[in-house]
N, C-alpha and C positions, 0 to 999 in steps of 0.2 A: 687852577691850572699853571698860572704864572709862577706861583710860590713853588710848585713841584719842579718846574723848569730851572728856577734859581738854585734850588738846593741840589739838583742833578748837576748842574754846572760847577757848583762849589766843590761837590764830592769827586768829580772827575779831575778838577784842577788839583786837588790834594793828592789824588793817586798819582798824577803825572809828576808832581813836584817833590814828592817825598819818598818814603821807603815802599818796598814791594809788599804785596799782600798775597798770603796763601792761606788755604784752608787749614785750621788748626788740626793738628795730629797728622799732617801729611808730609812733615819735614823730617828727612831721615837723620839729620845730625843732632836734634834736639835731645834725644835720649841718651846718647853716649858722649856728648861733647862737653857738657857742663862739667866743670872741675871746681868742686867746692874749696879744696884746699890749695889755693894757688901760692900760699906761702912756701910750699915746698920747692917750687921752682924759681925762686929768686937766686940769680947767679951770685956766687960768693965774690966775684971781682966786679960788681956793680959799682960805678962811680958814685961819688957823693951826690952829684946833681941828679943822676938817674934815681937814686934812692929817695930823694926829696920828691921827685915826680911820682915814683911808685907809692910813697906813702900817701900822697894827695889822691891818687887813683884808688888806693885801698879805702880811704875815707869816703870817697864818692861811692864805691860799691857798697860799703856798710850803709850809707844813707839811702840808696836807691835800689838796693837788692830786692828783687821780686815785684818791683812796680811793673804793672801790667803794660803790655804793648797796646798802644792805640794810635792808628794812623791819624796824623795831623795833630796828636796830642803833645802837649808841652808842660805838663805838670806832674805831680806824683800821683794824681788819679789815673794817669795814662800817658804814655809818652812813646814817640816813635824814635828810630834810630838817630836820624839827623838832629832832631831837637836835643836828644840826649847828649850828643857830642857837643853841640853848641853850647849847652848849659855847663857841661864839665869844664870846657875850656874857658868860658866866662867866669864862672864862680871859683874854680880852683887854681887857674893860671893867669886870669885876667887877659886873656886872648880872645877877641871877637872873631867868631866865625859866622859866615852866613847860615841861613836857615835849611837850605836844602842840600842833599847829598851831592847833587851835580855841582852846586856852587862851592861846597867844600873841597871838592876834588881839585878845584883850580887854586887852592891856597897852599902855601908853604912850598917846600922843596920836594922833588922826587926822590925816593929812596929805593934802592934795589932790594928785592925781597931778602936776600942773604944778609943784608946790612940792618934789618929791622931791629929796633931797640924800644924800650919802654918809652911810652909817650907818643910814639908814631901812630898815625891814623891810617888805618887799613880800609879799603874799599872793595867791594864785590859787586860783580853784576849778576843779579839774581833772576833776571828775566829779560825779555826783549827790551823793555823800557824802564826796568826797575833795578835800583842799586840798593846796596846796604852798606853801612859804616859802623867801624868800632875803633877802640883805642888799645894799643898794646899795653899789657901790663908787665910783660917780659918777652923773651924772644920768640914765644910760641903761642901765648895766650892773649886773648882780647877781651875787653870789657865792651858790652854793647847792650842795646835794647831789642831782644829777639821776639820774633813774632809769637812763638809758642810759650816761652817762659818769661817774658819780660825782661828786665834788666838781669843780666847773667854774665858769666865768663864761659867762653868757648876756646877751642884751640884751632889753630891754622892746619894742624895735622889731620884734622878730620876731612874725610873725602869730599863732603859737600863744600867746605870752605876752600879746599885746595882747587877744586873744579871751578868755583866761581871767583876765585881771587882776581882782582883786577889791577890794583896799584897801591902804592903806599906813599903818604906824604909826611913830612916832618914840619911841625908848626913851631918848634922852638928855635 
């Protein structure tokens, strides 16, 4: 009985501190928001430093693409959104970020939605006490660990992401 209680406490803690969970197949944005050919949307006037950031994010996507979503996961066997962003920034940019989405939201500098650029971190309020996080690969698409498709690319123009958008932070 004590083991069951301990496991329950751990699971509840993971739910509160990490990304949101929804039933697979019930998320309206997953079918049409994934964009396989993100290269077509690289702005011609992207600065040199933005191109370096974009190249690193492209490498991260290549390495992690299709990795399954796992609440509390931190490895290629399964990862959640905040762990994915933490790993991306540590491994590719040498920037240490906290583990949870709420803690990550306190980092960096605030950016207005109209000023979003490659490398900015976007946050969404996906439920009463649940949040989601991704990193921008251009002005409208972001890389993230999504519940239905795992590590994928989605667009801010999708109605779901528009409705749940919360804030953007710049870590560089």
